[in-house]
C-alpha positions in Angstrom: -53.3 73.1 24.3 -52.5 76.8 24.5 -53.9 79.0 21.6 -51.7 81.7 20.1 -53.7 84.9 19.9 -52.8 87.9 17.8 -52.9 91.5 19.0 -56.4 92.0 17.4 -57.8 89.0 19.3 -57.8 86.6 16.3 -56.2 83.2 16.2 -53.7 81.8 13.7 -56.5 80.7 11.3 -58.1 84.2 11.3 -61.1 83.3 13.6 -61.9 85.4 16.7 -61.0 83.8 20.0 -64.0 85.3 21.8 -66.3 83.8 19.1 -64.6 80.5 19.4 -65.2 80.6 23.2 -68.9 81.5 22.7 -69.4 78.7 20.2 -67.6 76.2 22.4 -69.8 77.2 25.4 -72.9 76.9 23.2 -71.8 73.5 22.0 -71.3 72.2 25.6 -74.6 73.6 26.8 -76.5 72.2 23.9 -74.9 68.8 24.4 -75.8 68.8 28.1 -79.4 69.8 27.3 -79.8 67.0 24.8 -78.3 64.5 27.3 -80.7 65.6 30.0 -83.6 65.4 27.7 -82.8 61.8 26.7 -82.1 60.7 30.3 -85.4 62.1 31.4 -87.2 60.3 28.6 -85.6 57.0 29.4 -86.1 57.4 33.2 -89.8 58.1 32.6 -90.2 54.9 30.7 -88.0 52.7 32.9 -90.9 50.5 33.9 -91.6 49.5 30.3 -90.2 46.0 29.9 -90.7 43.0 27.6 -91.7 39.5 28.6 -88.1 38.8 29.6 -87.9 41.8 31.9 -85.6 43.8 29.6 -86.3 47.5 29.1 -88.0 48.6 25.9 -86.4 52.1 25.9 -82.6 52.3 26.2 -79.7 54.4 25.0 -78.1 53.5 21.7 -75.1 55.7 21.2 -75.2 58.8 19.1 -76.4 60.0 15.7 -73.9 61.3 13.2 -72.5 64.7 14.1 -74.6 67.6 12.7 -73.9 71.3 12.2 -76.6 73.6 13.4 -76.6 77.4 12.7 -77.5 79.3 15.9 -77.3 83.0 17.0 -73.9 82.1 18.5 -72.7 80.8 15.2 -72.4 77.3 13.7 -71.9 74.5 16.3 -71.4 70.8 15.7 -73.5 68.5 17.9 -73.9 64.8 18.4 -77.5 64.0 19.3 -78.0 61.0 21.7 -79.8 58.1 20.0 -82.6 56.2 21.7 -83.7 52.6 21.0 -87.4 52.6 21.6 -88.9 49.1 21.0 -92.4 49.9 22.0 -95.2 49.5 19.4 -98.1 51.9 18.9 -101.2 49.8 19.2 -103.2 52.1 17.0 -100.9 52.1 14.0 -98.8 49.0 14.7 -95.6 51.1 14.1 -92.6 51.4 16.3 -92.6 54.4 18.5 -89.7 56.9 18.1 -88.1 59.4 20.3 -87.9 62.9 18.8 -86.0 65.7 20.5 -88.0 68.8 21.3 -84.8 70.8 21.6 -83.3 69.7 18.3 -85.7 67.9 15.9 -84.2 65.6 13.2 -84.9 68.1 10.4 -83.5 71.2 12.2 -80.3 72.7 10.8 -81.0 76.3 11.9 -82.4 77.7 15.2 -85.8 79.3 14.9 -84.3 82.7 15.5 -82.0 82.4 12.5 -84.9 81.3 10.3 -86.8 84.4 11.5 -83.9 86.8 11.0 -82.8 85.7 7.5 -86.0 86.8 5.7 -86.2 90.0 7.7 -82.6 90.9 6.6 -83.8 90.2 3.0 -86.8 92.5 3.6 -84.6 95.3 4.9 -82.3 95.4 1.9 -79.8 92.5 1.9 -80.2 90.6 -1.5 -80.3 86.8 -1.5 -76.9 86.7 -3.2 -75.2 88.7 -0.5 -76.1 86.4 2.4 -73.1 84.1 2.2 -70.4 86.8 2.0 -72.2 89.0 4.6 -72.9 86.4 7.2 -70.4 83.7 6.7 -67.7 85.4 8.8 -70.3 86.4 11.5 -71.8 82.9 11.9 -68.6 81.0 11.2 -70.1 79.0 8.3 -72.1 79.4 5.1 -74.4 76.5 6.0 -78.1 77.3 5.4 -77.4 80.7 3.8 -77.8 79.9 0.1 -80.2 82.0 -2.1 -82.4 79.0 -2.4 -82.8 78.8 1.4 -83.9 82.5 1.5 -86.4 81.8 -1.4 -87.9 78.9 0.5 -88.3 81.0 3.6 -89.9 83.9 1.8 -92.4 81.7 0.0 -94.2 81.3 3.3 -95.0 85.0 3.2 -97.7 84.6 0.6 -99.5 82.0 2.6 -99.1 84.2 5.8 -100.7 87.2 4.0 -103.5 85.2 2.6 -104.3 83.7 6.0 -104.1 87.1 7.6 -106.6 88.6 5.1 -109.0 85.7 5.7 -108.9 85.6 9.5 -112.0 86.0 11.7 -112.5 89.5 13.0 -115.6 88.8 15.1 -113.5 88.3 18.3 -111.5 91.5 17.9 -112.9 95.0 18.7 -111.2 98.0 17.0 -112.3 101.2 18.6 -110.2 103.5 16.5 -108.9 102.9 13.0 -106.4 104.8 10.8 -106.8 104.4 7.0 -104.5 105.5 4.2 -103.5 104.5 0.7 -99.8 104.1 0.3 -98.1 104.5 -3.1 -94.9 102.4 -3.4 -92.3 101.8 -6.1 -93.4 98.2 -6.6 -95.1 96.5 -9.5 -98.8 96.0 -8.6 -99.9 95.3 -12.1 -101.4 98.8 -12.6 -99.3 102.0 -12.8 -101.7 103.8 -10.4 -102.1 101.0 -8.0 -101.5 101.5 -4.3 -101.6 99.6 -1.0 -104.7 100.2 1.1 -103.9 100.0 4.9 -106.1 99.8 8.0 -104.5 100.0 11.4 -106.7 99.7 14.5 -106.6 100.3 18.3 -108.1 97.4 20.3 -110.1 97.8 23.4 -107.0 97.3 25.5 -105.3 100.2 23.8 -102.8 98.2 21.7 -102.3 98.9 18.0 -102.7 96.2 15.4 -102.7 95.9 11.6 -106.3 95.3 10.5 -106.1 94.8 6.8 -103.7 95.4 3.9 -104.5 94.9 0.2 -103.9 96.4 -3.2 -106.3 98.8 -4.8 -106.6 101.1 -7.8 -105.6 104.6 -6.6 -107.7 105.2 -3.5 -111.0 104.7 -5.3 -114.3 104.2 -3.5 -114.7 100.8 -5.1 -111.3 99.6 -3.8 -112.0 100.9 -0.3 -115.6 99.5 -0.3 -114.2 96.0 -1.2 -111.8 96.2 1.7 -114.4 97.4 4.3 -117.1 95.0 3.1 -114.6 92.2 3.4 -113.8 93.2 7.0 -117.5 93.4 7.8 -118.1 90.0 6.3 -115.4 88.5 8.6 -117.2 90.0 11.6 -115.5 93.4 12.1 -117.5 95.7 14.4 -117.9 99.4 13.4 -115.1 101.5 14.9 -116.1 104.5 16.9 -113.7 106.8 15.0 -111.9 106.5 11.7 -108.9 108.8 10.9 -107.8 109.4 7.3 -106.8 112.1 4.8 -109.2 113.8 2.4 -109.4 111.0 0.0 -113.1 110.9 -0.9 -113.0 107.2 -1.8 -112.5 106.0 1.8 -115.1 108.3 3.3 -117.7 107.3 0.8 -117.0 103.6 1.4 -117.0 104.1 5.2 -120.4 105.8 5.1 -121.8 102.8 3.2 -120.0 100.0 5.2 -119.9 101.6 8.7 -122.4 104.5 8.8 -122.2 104.9 12.6 -118.4 105.5 12.6 -117.4 109.1 13.1 -114.8 110.8 10.8 -111.6 112.6 11.6 -109.5 114.2 8.9 -105.7 114.0 9.2 -104.3 117.4 10.2 -100.9 116.7 8.6 -102.5 116.2 5.1 -104.9 119.1 5.6 -102.2 121.5 6.7 -100.1 120.6 3.6 -103.0 121.1 1.3 -103.8 124.5 2.9 -100.2 125.8 2.7 -99.9 124.6 -0.9 -102.7 127.1 -1.7 -100.7 130.0 -0.3 -97.5 131.7 -1.5 -94.3 130.8 0.3 -94.1 134.1 2.0 -97.3 133.6 3.9 -96.8 129.9 4.8 -94.7 130.3 8.0 -97.3 132.5 9.7 -100.2 130.5 8.3 -98.6 127.3 9.6 -98.5 128.7 13.1 -102.2 129.7 12.8 -103.1 126.1 11.8 -101.1 124.7 14.6 -103.1 126.9 17.0 -106.2 125.1 15.9 -105.3 121.5 16.4 -103.2 122.3 19.5 -106.1 124.2 21.1 -107.2 123.4 24.7 -110.7 122.3 23.6 -113.2 122.5 20.7 -114.3 126.0 21.6 -110.8 127.4 21.5 -110.2 125.5 18.2 -113.3 127.0 16.7 -112.1 130.5 17.8 -108.7 129.7 16.2 -110.4 128.9 12.9 -112.2 132.2 13.0 -108.8 133.9 13.6 -107.4 132.1 10.6 -110.3 133.2 8.4 -109.9 136.9 9.5 -106.1 136.8 8.8 -106.1 135.0 5.5 -109.8 134.8 4.2 -109.6 137.9 2.1 -106.3 137.1 0.4 -106.5 133.4 0.2 -110.2 132.3 0.4 -109.5 128.9 -1.3 -107.0 128.0 1.4 -109.2 129.0 4.3 -112.2 127.2 2.7 -110.3 123.9 2.8 -110.5 124.1 6.6 -114.0 125.7 6.9 -115.6 123.1 4.8 -114.2 120.2 6.9 -114.4 121.9 10.2 -116.6 119.2 11.9 -114.5 116.3 10.6 -111.2 118.2 11.6 -112.4 118.8 15.2 -113.9 115.5 15.9 -111.0 114.3 18.0 -111.8 117.0 20.6 -114.8 114.8 21.7 -112.4 112.0 22.8 -110.0 111.7 25.8 -107.3 114.4 25.9 -104.7 111.6 26.2 -105.8 110.2 22.8 -105.8 113.4 20.9 -102.2 113.2 19.8 -103.0 109.8 18.3 -106.3 110.7 16.6 -105.5 113.9 14.8 -103.1 112.4 12.2 -102.5 109.2 10.3 -98.9 109.1 11.6 -99.2 105.4 12.8 -99.4 104.5 9.1 -97.0 107.1 7.7 -94.2 106.3 10.2 -94.5 102.6 9.6 -94.4 102.8 5.8 -91.3 105.0 5.8 -89.4 101.7 6.4 -91.4 100.0 3.7 -90.5 102.7 1.2 -86.8 102.3 2.0 -87.0 98.5 1.2 -88.9 99.0 -2.0 -86.3 101.5 -3.2 -83.7 98.8 -2.7 -85.6 96.1 -4.6 -86.9 98.4 -7.4 -89.9 96.2 -8.0 -91.0 93.0 -6.3 -91.6 91.0 -9.4 -95.3 90.4 -9.0 -98.4 91.7 -7.3 -98.5 88.9 -4.7 -94.8 89.1 -4.0 -95.0 92.9 -3.5 -98.0 92.6 -1.1 -96.4 89.7 0.8 -93.2 91.6 1.2 -95.1 94.8 2.5 -97.2 92.7 4.8 -94.1 91.0 6.5 -92.4 94.4 6.9 -95.5 95.9 8.6 -95.9 92.7 10.7 -92.3 93.1 11.8 -92.8 96.8 12.6 -95.9 96.0 14.6 -93.9 94.3 17.3 -92.5 97.8 18.2 -95.8 99.7 18.2 -96.6 101.1 21.6 -100.2 101.4 22.9 -102.0 104.6 22.9 -101.8 106.9 25.9 -104.2 106.1 28.8 -105.1 102.7 27.2 -107.7 102.1 29.9 -109.9 104.8 28.5 -110.3 103.1 25.1 -112.8 100.6 26.6 -114.8 103.5 28.0 -114.9 105.1 24.5 -116.3 101.9 23.1 -118.9 101.8 25.9 -120.2 105.2 25.0 -118.6 107.4 27.7 -118.9 111.1 27.1 -115.8 113.4 27.3 -115.8 117.2 27.6 -112.6 119.2 27.3 -110.9 115.9 27.1 -112.1 114.7 30.5 -114.6 112.0 31.4 -117.9 113.4 32.5 -120.2 110.4 32.0 -119.3 106.8 32.7 -121.8 104.3 31.3 -123.7 102.4 33.9 -122.5 99.0 32.6 -118.8 100.0 32.8 -119.1 101.8 36.1 -120.6 98.7 37.7 
């Protein structure tokens, strides 16, 4: 029967014709897939017969129609029914056919179940799901606030399992560490989220640990690092962080062989804050000349230039760099391709910009565990978009003890070279 279409592409009942076509196509494809699955199941067991020679596995009509929410919208399907008369010898119970495409309990596609809590994370409140998505999906089925609550409850278990996983089989060559202060209720007014992100031997980035702590105290960081060591974490070659003394003290106790690299973004901000605004533009350029230098020797020369230009007028500002010179220049001893990654804690800062946006929307997560679980799922979602470090093949050489001068490999360990 012809369908009357308005100028805007909608039909007489207000629905979109293109959406109706997509849903109809999805319905037919799903029905065909279910039929093929059942036919294959029955054909595979065609030789199973009773004592009278009758087949034990046959078709038996259809189940009642069921609405399933998919990425194409809500489609109504009739699942073929199978009469399986076989008996499980171990349990004595009748065997049952269960569709791998559409299990009996399924009312939403896995993609929809994944997207709903992520939309909630990114600012859509549970009460807004029905009006926001009903028109898009063609139905409000499975979009109630209770549904979202059930989905988000799994986050707590996911975070707990993540913080208890075995780290013995994972090798983090580089790690970034930072304490992030968010507008969420973590029981203490000065609580923060302690974050570790690492680079595996294959060059990929991965969240290592995430837990709450009091400020960025040494005790909080020590608890986190000791827990990582207990679960088998190997000492990283280099750790990157800001000037928070708590982390470096804990690192020296937990992983004494790990080298330290101070974050240049934090350091530059601290130095410029100790100068008047009139001097900051030129001082900023002098600081950039240090960490953008060709090699360590040129960086050390740039530090001397900074001291000559500003040491007499702003000794406290220059001292902030001079006192941490070794830790600020550590990244020059690593591959030139890795320097851009190792001189700042940007992998953490850029990721948590999204987290801060979400916490501003929620204005408090309700509880400590809820806040941590919410932050964890946001970072887990962002992790899928993280790119590997430049020249990832060099990360394994760094772990093996290769020596780099002026950013270039000059010594390849025998074991790796072989």
